[in-house]
C-alpha positions in Angstrom: 4.9 18.7 -4.0 7.6 16.4 -2.6 7.4 13.3 -0.5 7.7 14.0 3.2 9.4 12.2 4.8 11.5 10.3 2.3 11.2 6.5 2.3 12.9 4.6 5.1 13.3 1.1 6.4 9.9 1.5 8.2 8.1 1.6 4.9 6.8 -1.5 3.1 8.9 -1.9 -0.1 9.2 -4.5 -2.8 11.1 -4.9 -6.0 14.7 -3.8 -6.2 15.3 -1.9 -2.9 18.4 -0.3 -4.4 16.7 0.8 -7.7 17.2 4.3 -9.0 13.5 4.5 -9.7 11.3 4.7 -6.6 7.5 4.7 -6.7 5.5 5.5 -3.6 1.7 4.9 -3.6 -0.5 6.4 -1.0 -3.5 4.0 -1.1 -6.8 3.2 0.6 -7.7 -0.5 0.6 -11.4 0.2 0.0 -11.0 2.9 -2.7 -12.3 1.7 -6.1 -9.6 3.7 -7.9 -6.9 2.0 -5.9 -8.5 -1.3 -6.7 -8.4 -0.4 -10.4 -4.7 0.6 -10.1 -3.8 -2.6 -8.3 -3.6 -4.9 -11.4 -1.7 -2.2 -13.3 0.8 -1.9 -10.5 1.2 -5.7 -10.4 1.9 -5.7 -14.1 4.4 -2.9 -13.7 6.2 -4.8 -11.0 6.1 -8.1 -12.9 7.7 -6.4 -16.0 10.0 -3.8 -14.4 10.3 -4.9 -10.7 14.1 -5.4 -11.0 14.4 -1.7 -11.9 11.8 -0.3 -9.4 11.5 0.1 -5.7 7.8 0.2 -4.9 6.6 1.5 -1.6 3.1 1.4 -0.2 1.8 3.8 2.4 -1.6 3.7 4.1 -4.0 6.6 3.4 -7.4 5.3 4.6 -10.2 7.7 3.7 -12.2 6.4 6.6 -15.1 8.9 6.2 -16.0 7.6 2.8 -14.5 4.1 3.1 -15.4 2.7 6.6 -13.5 -0.6 6.1 -10.3 1.1 4.9 -8.7 1.5 8.3 -9.3 -2.0 9.5 -7.9 -3.3 6.2 -4.8 -1.1 6.7 -4.4 -2.5 10.2 -4.8 -6.0 8.9 -2.0 -5.5 6.4 0.2 -4.0 9.2 -0.6 -6.9 11.5 0.4 -9.3 8.7 3.6 -7.4 8.3 4.6 -8.4 11.9 4.6 -12.0 10.6 6.5 -11.1 7.4 3.4 -11.3 5.2 2.6 -7.6 4.4 2.5 -8.0 0.6 0.5 -11.2 0.7 -2.2 -9.5 2.8 -2.0 -6.3 0.8 -2.6 -8.3 -2.4 -5.4 -10.4 -0.9 -7.2 -7.4 0.3 -7.1 -5.7 -3.1 -8.2 -8.9 -4.8 -11.2 -9.2 -2.5 -11.9 -5.4 -2.0 -15.7 -5.7 -2.0 -15.7 -8.1 0.9 -13.7 -6.1 3.5 -14.9 -6.5 7.1 -13.3 -7.8 10.2 -14.5 -11.4 9.8 -13.3 -11.6 6.2 -9.9 -10.2 7.2 -9.6 -12.8 9.9 -10.4 -15.4 7.3 -7.6 -14.1 5.1 -5.2 -14.1 8.1 -6.1 -17.8 8.7 -5.2 -18.6 5.1 -2.1 -16.4 4.8 -0.4 -16.2 8.2 1.4 -18.8 10.2 -0.4 -17.6 13.4 -3.9 -16.2 13.0 -4.4 -16.0 16.8 -1.4 -13.7 17.0 -2.9 -11.6 14.2 -6.1 -11.1 16.4 -3.8 -9.7 19.1 -1.6 -7.7 16.8 -4.4 -5.9 14.9 -5.4 -4.2 18.3 -1.8 -2.9 18.9 -1.5 0.8 19.3 1.8 0.7 17.4 0.0 -0.4 14.3 -2.6 2.3 14.7 0.3 4.8 15.0 1.9 3.4 11.8 -1.3 3.8 9.8 -1.8 7.3 11.3 1.9 8.2 10.6 1.5 7.2 7.0 -1.7 9.2 6.7 0.0 12.3 8.2 3.0 11.9 5.9 0.5 11.9 3.0 -1.1 15.1 4.3 2.3 16.8 4.6 3.2 15.6 1.0 0.0 17.1 -0.5 -2.0 13.9 -0.9 -5.7 14.7 -1.1 -7.1 11.5 -2.7 -6.2 8.0 -3.5 -4.2 6.6 -5.2 -1.5 9.2 -5.2 1.9 8.4 -6.6 5.3 9.8 -6.0 8.2 9.1 -8.4 11.6 9.7 -7.0 10.1 11.9 -4.3 8.0 14.1 -6.6 4.3 14.0 -6.8 3.2 12.3 -10.0 0.0 13.8 -11.6 -1.4 10.8 -13.3 -3.0 7.4 -12.9 -1.3 4.0 -12.6 -1.8 3.5 -16.4 0.1 6.8 -16.9 2.9 5.5 -14.6 3.1 2.3 -16.6 3.3 4.2 -19.9 6.0 6.5 -18.5 8.1 3.5 -17.3 7.6 1.6 -20.6 8.8 4.7 -22.5 11.9 5.1 -20.3 12.7 1.4 -20.3 12.9 1.1 -24.1 
């Protein structure tokens, strides 16, 4: 399966935005497997970030993870203040505590304007962004989280497999 649509400026990306190697993760903030992948991906970016463009797309599996959608909305609301990755990381680092009041507490710590966050998290445009990411995952053949794409092609493996692949190709 291939990534549909390809990444664009509307995606959240970090690392080298012009890198030849592009990794896209479809993730769910409440998914334990995504939580386990998070430190591996952080290590990957620390070691190879200058050679990788890493993109995160929301894929909240709300039926089994009831706090995943509000967490995705919180990350999107933080993005409006230029703090997507800070919120993304804080959510994964406190994955077991996700609820609205905890997310507001994170916003107070991370964001310049927590009151604006309270307004932003309600915005239909953010719900549309989360829904759009989810729909692109469905079109791309995502049926669980985390799912990775490497240079537009579905990667059948874990974050550890991804790290191994990149280590092998970097040496």
